C-alpha positions in Angstrom: -6.5 -106.0 150.6 -3.3 -108.6 150.6 -3.4 -112.4 151.0 -1.9 -111.9 155.0 -5.2 -109.5 155.6 -7.3 -112.1 154.6 -5.9 -114.5 156.7 -4.9 -112.7 160.0 -9.3 -111.6 159.6 -9.9 -115.9 159.0 -7.8 -116.2 162.3 -9.3 -113.6 164.1 -12.5 -114.7 163.6 -11.7 -118.1 164.0 -11.0 -116.7 167.9 -14.5 -115.0 168.3 -16.1 -118.4 166.6 -14.6 -121.3 168.6 -16.9 -122.0 171.1 -20.2 -120.0 168.8 -22.6 -120.8 166.1 -20.7 -119.3 162.8 -22.7 -118.0 159.6 -20.7 -116.8 156.1 -20.5 -113.6 155.6 -19.1 -111.4 152.7 -17.9 -108.2 152.2 -17.6 -106.1 149.2 -16.0 -102.1 149.3 -18.2 -100.0 146.6 -18.1 -96.4 148.4 -16.4 -94.7 145.1 -15.9 -91.9 147.9 -11.8 -90.7 147.5 -11.6 -90.5 151.0 -12.6 -93.8 151.4 -10.7 -95.6 148.7 -9.2 -97.9 151.1 -10.6 -98.8 154.2 -9.9 -100.3 157.8 -12.6 -102.1 159.5 -13.0 -103.0 163.2 -14.8 -105.7 164.6 -15.2 -104.4 167.9 -11.8 -102.5 169.1 -10.1 -105.0 167.3 -9.1 -104.1 163.5 -9.8 -107.0 161.3 -9.4 -105.4 157.6 -6.5 -103.2 157.2 -6.5 -100.8 153.9 -9.6 -102.7 152.4 -9.3 -101.3 148.8 -12.3 -99.9 146.8 -13.9 -102.6 144.5 -12.1 -105.2 146.7 -14.3 -108.1 148.4 -13.1 -110.9 151.0 -13.8 -113.9 150.4 -16.6 -115.9 152.7 -15.6 -116.2 156.3 -16.9 -118.0 159.0 -18.8 -115.0 161.5 -20.4 -115.7 165.0 -24.6 -115.8 165.5 -26.5 -114.6 168.2 -24.0 -111.8 169.9 -24.1 -108.2 168.6 -21.0 -107.8 166.6 -19.8 -103.6 166.7 -18.3 -103.2 163.5 -16.9 -100.4 162.4 -15.1 -98.3 159.5 -12.4 -96.5 159.9 -9.9 -94.1 156.6 -7.0 -96.0 155.8 -3.8 -96.3 157.9 -6.3 -95.8 161.1 -4.5 -95.9 164.7 -7.8 -97.4 166.8 -11.4 -98.1 166.4 -12.1 -94.4 167.9 -10.9 -93.5 164.2 -14.1 -94.8 163.0 -16.4 -92.4 160.5 -19.2 -95.5 160.5 -20.7 -97.7 163.2 -23.4 -100.0 163.3 -24.4 -103.0 165.4 -25.4 -106.0 164.0 -26.5 -109.9 165.2 -26.2 -112.7 162.8 -28.6 -115.3 162.1 -27.0 -118.7 161.6 -29.8 -119.8 159.3 -29.0 -117.3 156.7 -25.7 -116.1 154.6 -24.8 -112.4 154.6 -23.3 -110.4 151.5 -22.7 -107.0 152.7 -21.6 -103.9 150.3 -20.6 -100.7 151.4 -21.8 -97.8 149.5 -22.3 -93.9 149.7 -20.5 -90.9 149.9 -18.7 -90.2 153.2 -17.3 -86.5 152.1 -18.9 -83.6 152.9 -18.5 -81.6 149.8 -16.9 -82.6 146.3 -20.1 -84.9 145.5 -23.8 -84.3 143.9 -25.5 -85.8 145.1 -23.5 -85.5 148.5 -22.8 -87.5 151.6 -26.3 -85.4 153.3 -29.0 -87.2 150.6 -26.6 -90.8 150.0 -24.3 -90.8 153.2 -22.2 -94.0 153.6 -24.1 -96.9 154.3 -23.8 -100.6 154.8 -25.9 -102.6 152.4 -26.9 -106.0 153.8 -28.3 -109.1 151.9 -28.9 -112.4 153.9 -29.7 -114.8 151.6 -26.2 -114.9 150.2 -24.7 -118.2 148.0 -21.7 -119.3 147.5 -22.5 -121.6 144.0 -24.9 -122.0 142.0 -28.0 -123.9 142.4 -28.4 -125.7 139.6 -25.2 -127.3 138.0 -24.0 -125.1 134.8 -26.1 -122.3 135.8 -24.8 -118.8 136.8 -26.2 -117.5 139.8 -26.2 -113.7 139.2 -26.8 -111.0 142.8 -27.3 -107.2 141.5 -26.6 -104.8 143.6 -27.3 -101.0 142.6 -24.0 -99.5 144.3 -24.0 -96.2 142.1 -24.9 -92.6 143.9 -25.5 -90.4 140.9 -26.8 -93.1 138.7 -31.1 -93.4 138.5 -33.3 -95.8 139.2 -32.7 -98.6 136.5 -33.5 -101.5 134.4 -31.5 -104.4 133.3 -32.4 -105.9 130.5 -30.7 -108.5 128.1 -31.9 -108.7 124.8 -35.9 -108.4 124.8 -35.8 -109.7 128.9 -35.1 -107.6 131.6 -33.7 -109.4 134.0 -33.9 -106.4 137.1 -36.3 -104.2 137.4 -36.7 -100.4 138.8 -33.5 -101.5 141.2 -32.5 -97.9 143.1 -29.2 -96.9 145.1 -28.5 -99.2 147.5 -30.7 -101.9 147.2 -30.4 -105.7 145.6 -32.2 -107.0 143.1 -36.1 -107.4 144.6 -36.2 -110.9 142.7 -33.1 -112.2 144.5 -30.4 -113.7 142.6 -31.1 -114.3 138.8 -30.0 -118.1 137.6 -29.0 -118.0 133.9 -27.2 -120.6 132.0 -23.5 -120.3 131.7 -23.3 -118.1 128.4 -21.7 -115.1 127.1 -24.3 -112.4 127.4 -24.8 -108.8 126.6 -26.7 -106.7 129.5 -27.9 -103.1 128.3 -28.9 -100.2 131.5 -32.1 -98.1 130.7 -34.1 -96.1 132.8 -36.9 -97.4 134.6 -39.0 -96.4 131.8 -37.1 -99.5 129.8 -35.7 -97.1 127.1 -33.3 -95.9 125.7 -30.6 -98.0 126.6 -27.4 -95.9 128.1 -25.2 -98.4 128.9 -24.5 -101.8 127.5 -21.9 -104.5 128.8 -20.7 -107.6 127.8 -21.1 -110.6 130.7 -19.1 -112.9 129.6 -19.6 -115.5 132.3 -18.9 -118.7 129.9 -15.8 -117.0 129.0 -14.7 -116.3 131.9 -15.7 -120.0 133.3 -18.4 -119.2 136.2 -20.3 -121.9 135.7 -21.2 -123.3 138.6 -20.8 -120.0 140.5 -22.8 -117.7 142.1 -21.7 -113.8 141.8 -22.2 -110.6 142.6 -23.0 -107.8 139.9 -22.1 -104.1 141.3 -23.1 -101.0 139.4 -20.1 -99.0 140.3 -18.3 -95.6 140.3 -20.0 -92.3 138.9 -22.7 -91.8 135.8 -21.0 -88.3 135.9 -17.3 -87.9 137.1 -17.2 -84.5 136.2 -19.4 -83.5 139.5 -17.8 -85.9 141.7 -14.2 -84.9 142.1 -13.2 -86.8 138.8 -13.9 -90.3 140.5 -14.0 -93.3 139.4 -16.4 -93.7 136.0 -20.0 -96.2 136.2 -19.2 -99.6 135.6 -20.6 -103.3 136.5 -17.7 -105.0 138.5 -18.1 -108.8 139.8 -17.4 -110.0 143.4 -16.5 -113.9 142.8 -17.5 -115.6 146.2 -13.6 -116.9 146.7 -13.4 -112.6 147.2 -10.2 -110.8 145.7 -10.0 -107.6 143.2 -13.5 -107.7 141.8 -13.7 -107.9 137.6 -14.7 -105.6 135.2 -17.4 -106.4 132.8 -16.8 -105.2 130.0 -18.4 -101.8 127.9 -19.4 -102.5 124.7 -20.6 -99.5 122.0 -24.1 -98.4 122.2 -26.1 -99.9 118.9 -27.7 -97.2 117.0 -30.6 -99.0 117.6 -31.8 -101.7 119.5 -32.6 -103.9 116.6 -29.0 -103.1 114.2 -27.3 -105.8 117.1 -29.1 -108.3 115.3 -29.0 -107.0 111.6 -25.9 -108.8 110.7 -25.6 -112.6 110.0 -23.2 -114.9 109.2 -19.9 -113.7 110.8 -17.5 -115.5 112.8 -14.9 -115.2 114.8 -11.8 -117.6 115.5 -10.4 -118.9 117.2 -11.5 -117.9 120.3 -9.4 -118.5 122.7 -7.0 -117.1 120.1 -2.6 -117.0 121.0 -1.4 -114.3 118.2 -4.4 -113.5 116.0 -7.8 -113.2 115.6 -9.6 -113.6 112.5 -13.0 -111.8 111.3 -14.8 -113.4 108.2 -18.6 -112.5 107.1 -20.8 -113.7 104.0 -21.3 -109.8 103.7 -18.6 -106.7 103.2 -18.4 -105.5 106.1 -16.8 -101.3 106.9 -15.1 -101.7 110.1 -13.9 -103.7 112.7 -12.6 -102.4 116.3 -10.7 -104.2 118.6 -11.3 -102.9 122.4 -10.2 -103.9 125.8 -12.4 -104.8 128.8 -12.0 -101.5 129.3 -13.6 -99.8 126.3 -10.3 -98.5 125.1 -10.5 -99.0 121.8 -7.0 -101.0 120.5 -7.1 -100.8 116.9 -9.8 -99.8 114.2 -9.4 -101.5 110.7 -11.2 -100.5 107.6 -13.0 -104.1 106.5 -13.8 -106.1 104.0 -15.0 -109.9 104.2 -12.0 -111.0 105.9 -9.6 -109.8 108.2 -6.6 -111.0 110.6 -6.6 -109.0 113.2 -2.5 -109.3 114.9 -2.9 -109.9 118.8 0.6 -111.4 119.3 1.4 -108.1 121.3 -1.3 -108.2 123.7 -1.0 -109.6 127.2 -3.7 -112.1 128.1 -7.4 -111.3 128.7 -10.6 -110.7 127.2 -11.2 -108.3 124.4 -13.8 -107.5 122.8 -14.2 -107.6 118.5 -17.0 -104.9 117.2 -18.1 -105.0 113.6 -19.7 -102.8 111.6 -21.6 -102.7 107.9 -22.1 -100.5 105.8 -25.7 -99.9 107.1 -24.3 -99.2 110.4 -25.4 -102.1 111.8 -23.7 -103.6 114.3 -22.3 -107.0 116.4 -20.3 -107.5 118.9 -17.8 -110.5 120.0 -16.2 -111.5 123.2 -12.8 -113.3 122.7 -10.1 -114.2 125.2 -6.3 -114.3 124.4 -4.6 -117.4 125.8 
């Protein structure tokens, strides 16, 4: 979805809202079905969003309240509202703000579970925020949008941030407000163990203080039975919209306690330009540099001090994973300018 499309949508809504009370509305495309990799969104007979791409969000836009609105979703390159495969009539409340997430499966075949079990739907949250309620914090709203993932918990260390969240649902407690910092998030089954996925949430590195964001579980846990579709991950929708930001995937620990087993490791400078130095009080066995998708860029057999050349890498966020001779691990998030 380009800036021109967003502008057109805003102009259309401004015409509709010129004499009506309005509220704020953000739409997030999280339907991983290949048939809906990009969709058209209709407001009544008018095309509101053209070729709205998977893992893209609109900004918060003004939407009219107190009147029925017919929303329709059609395949990309549709020619009219008659092409829509999903329609719903909504009436928005001027006292609320909305986040609407497109989830589920549209195709009749090719997915497990399929459209009969997890059909295309719009998950709606009506207490949306655009900024954090406390200065310096980041407010996080979590939504489970992975059709083949079970009910899960989200943890930071020993603290459970999100408990028993099922597909299509937002966190039952609403936004989680945390100080701006870099965190490690663990995904576990509803029972609380074992850790099945681990991610970095580099809120400080990404300068998300004072922001309210939506973290979406997106894609398929098992792509092999889902038309080799997009793999599972955590993605962030920012209040200003645009392409969603992927949270870096981290290696799973050999044990829950191993993450804190290495003390006195220093990774500097951060941010870096041409090189990253990893220095430890005790000898390390291995250092791995990864990009935000978890792809290994380089492995280094380590000693107490190693310098990694990053001069040929593009600017962005990278992961430095360290391991000692007892297989204890610690992970660092570093940005390259």
